[in-house]
N, C-alpha and C positions, 0 to 999 in steps of 0.2 A: 334440301338435298344434302346428303352426307359429305363429309370431307373426302371420302375415298372416291367420289364421283370424278371422273375425268371428263369435264364438260367442255374443254377447249382442246385445240390441237397442241397448245403449249403444255397442257397438263400432262399429256402422255410423255413428252420429252423430259419434263422435270422429274416424273416418276422413274423413268428409265435411268436417268443420271443418279438419282437418289439410291435406287436399288443397286446400281453398279458400285457406287462408293460404299454402300453398306456391306455388300458381299466382299469387297476388297479389304475393308477394315476387319471383318470377321476372319478372313484368311490370315491377315497380318497378326491379329490378336492371338489366334491359335498357334501360328508359327513362333511368335516371340515367347508365348507362355510355354509351349512345348520345349523350346530351346532352353529356357530357364530351368524347367524341371529336369531336363536331360543333364544339364551341367551340374545341377545340385546332386544328382545321383552319381554321375561319372566321376566328379572331382570332389566328392565328400572327403572329409579328413581321414576317415577310416581307411580309404583306399590310397590316399596320398598324404601320409602323416608329415612329410617334409615338403615344404614349398619349393617350387621350381621356377626359375626365371624363364618367361616366355618372350622371345625376341620379336615375334610378330609374323604375319603371313601376308605377302603382297596380294595374292589372289583374293583372300578373304577381305582385305581392306578395300580392294577395288570393287568387290561384289557388294559390300554393305554401303558403299558410296553410290555406285551406279544404279542399283535396284531402287532405292528410295528416290533418287533423282528422276528416274523414268516414271515411277508411280506419281510423284508430285506434278511432273510436267503433263502427264496424261489427265490428272484431275483438273489442272488449270486449263488444258485445252478444251475438254468437254464442258467445263463450267463457262469458259469464255464463249464458246459457240452457242450455248443456251442463252447467255446474257445478250449476245449479239442478235440472236433470233428475237428475243423479247423487246429489243431496242429499236429494231428496224421494221416499222409497220409497212404493209403493202401499199402501193400507190393509190389503190382504190378504197382504202380504209376510210370509214366515216369518222371525222374528228369530233370528239365530245369533250367539252371543257368541264373538268371536275373541280369543284370548289369545296374546300374543307374549312370549317370554322367550329369554334366551341359551341355546341357539340352536335354537328349535323353535316350532312353531305348534300350538295346540289349539283345537278347535271344540266348543261346547256348544249343543245344540238345545233348543227349548222343553220337550221331554219329559225333559230333563236327561241325555240321552245325550251322551257325549263321545267325540271321535275326533281323530286326528292328520291326517286327510284330510277335506276339506269335501265332503259329499255334497249334491247338489241335484237337484230334479225338473225335467225338461224343460218349459219354458214357464211355470213357476211362479216368481214373484219371491222373492228372498231379500235380506233386509236384514242387513248385517253391522255389528255394534257392536264396534269394536276397541279393545283396551287393552293396555298393556305392563306387565309386572311389574318391569322393570329400567331399560333404556335406550331410546332412540328407535329404532324399527324402521320399515320401510316395507313395507306389504302391496301386492303388485303381481301382477296376473294379465295377462300380455301379450295373450293371446287375447281377453280381455274388455275391453282398454283401460281397465283399472280399477286405480287406484293411490290409496292413502290413507296418511297418516302415522299411526303408532301411537306415542302419546306417554304416558309415565308420568303417572299421576294424572288422566288425562282420557280420556273415551270419545268417539271419533269414529265417524261412521257413513257408510255408502254402501250401494248396492244394485245388483243386476243381475237380469236375466231371461234365462236361457239359452235359446238357440234351436237348439243342436246337441248331440247326444249325444257324449260323449267324455271324455277325461282331459286336464286342462289344468294347466300348471305354475304354481306359486305361488313367488314369489321375495321376498327381503328386499332393498330398494333402499338401505338405509342401512348403512354400515359399522359394525356393532354389536359387534365383538369379533373374537377370533382365529378363531372358527369361523363367521364371517359367511357365507362361501361355502357352508356346509353347511346353512344355514337355509332349507330347501326343503320344499315340500309339493305337493299337487295338489288341484284341484277335479274331482270326478267327477260328471258329469251323466248321469243315467239316465232312462228313461221314468217317468212319474209313478206308474204301477201298481207298478213295481219299487221305487221309492223308498218308497211307502206300506207295502209289505210289510215293508221293513226298519225303517222309522220306528215303526210300530205293533206290531212283532213282539216287543217285549220286549228285555231285555238280551242274550239269547242268539241273537237273530235274525241270520242271515247277512248281512253287508254286501253291498250291491249288486254290487260287484266287489272282488276282493282288493286290499287296500291295497298300494301300491307298496313295493318294498324300501327301507327307510330308507337315507339317504345315508351315514351313518357305518358303515364296514365294519371288519372285524377287522384288527388289526395283527400283524405277525409276532412270534411268541414269547409273546403274552399268553395268559392262561388262557381257556378256552372260555367261562366265565361272564362275563368282561369283554367278550369278543366279542359275547355275547348282549346285554349291557347297552348296548354301543355300537350294535348293529344296531337295538335298540328305542328309541334316543335317550334312554335313562335317564340317561346321563352328561352330558346337557346341563343337568340340574338337580341331580344328586346327585354328590358326590365320593366317592372311595374312600380319600382320604388325610387327611381331616379339614378340608379347605378349605371355606370358607363359600360356599355357592351358594344358588340359589333354594329348593331343597329340602334336607332334612336330609342330612348326610353319612352314608355307610354305616359308616364306621370307628367302632368302639366302640358301635354302636347296639344290637347284639344283647345281651340280658341286662340292659339298662337299664330303669328304671322311668321312664316319660314321661307327660306330660299330653296327652290327646287330646280333641278336640272332637267330640261326637256331637249334632248338632242344635243345641239351645240350652244344653246342659250340658257341663261339663268333668269328666273323671275321670282317674285315674291307672291305667295298665296296665303290664304287664310285656311287653317286646318279646321274645316267644318265637317259635318257628317258626310257630305258628298265627297270631299277629298279623302276622308278615311276609307270609304268604301272603294273608291277608285284605286287607292294605293295598295289595298289588300288584294283586290282581284286582278289588277294590272300593274304590278310593281315596276315594270320597265317603262311605263308611260311617263312617270315623274319620279325622280330620285331626290331625296333630301340631300342638299349640298353638304359635303363633308363626310358622307358615308359611302361605302363601296356598293357597286351595283351587283349585289350578290343574292338578293331575295328571289326565290323561285315563285312562280304562280301557285296559288293555293286553291285547292278544290274544297269547298265547304258544303256541308249538308244544309238543307233548308233550315233557317232559323239561327244557324251558328254565326253568320255574319252580323245579324241584328244584335245578338248577345255580345259579341266582341266590341262592336261600335258603342253600344250603350255602356259597357264596362269602361272603355277608354274615356268616355265623357265624364265619368265619375272621378277619375284620377287627377284631381286638381290640387 
């Protein structure tokens, strides 16, 4: 969908404010420029070869003080009302937790489903509570005219009510690292009945529409397993060379005994093939101690899971 699409109720309000300010600035620009040209013509040296002392004009001074004040107060008022509108979600809004990390987005719903694409029901309000696991990011949906800073250690919130079915781009507006340009996702808006079937359908319920192909694509000459990890955005959080990232490195992981968190208790397990498969398909069941609970569930094509597990086993 193009950026000119007004896909939410807030988009129309934002465009109205933008066009009003644009028209106002054009009027002021023409007025100021016209006055300058007029003064140049009326008070050029040829007509007034001898300078005269101007004592001032009370009404003129009052006018150029009051008029800009009224203009700036009006801009502030309409800007503030739009900000207040975007900050106060309706009481019936669905709360979705948005987590940003270098360099991917994840979304968690009230029923604890997690996705890498944000799904929303047509006409139903959605409140976004955004947080970052590393650096400052910017959550921006152009078609929604929706932008909010994502700051480490702080939860910011905004909301939207979609009015058009479709798929809309999500971008990061803060240069957050070398793969900043790849930190993309989508908002998928579907009819409410379709959304409810997916939302209440359990972990295996079919998503309303297929998730878009991830941005990270295969590179020439790399193993197929690495290409799979790249396509599924796994390498945005996990390294294969021992480097420290948001999630644990894959190098040397297989065969180790690690502490995992299950609910409120911690226990030690062996990282074998069974553990790897479970951690990939159901990451919330066991979380490696010391790492954030931020990994969304991953949907893999037939054979991809086998390739990933076999590859991790070789990284010793």
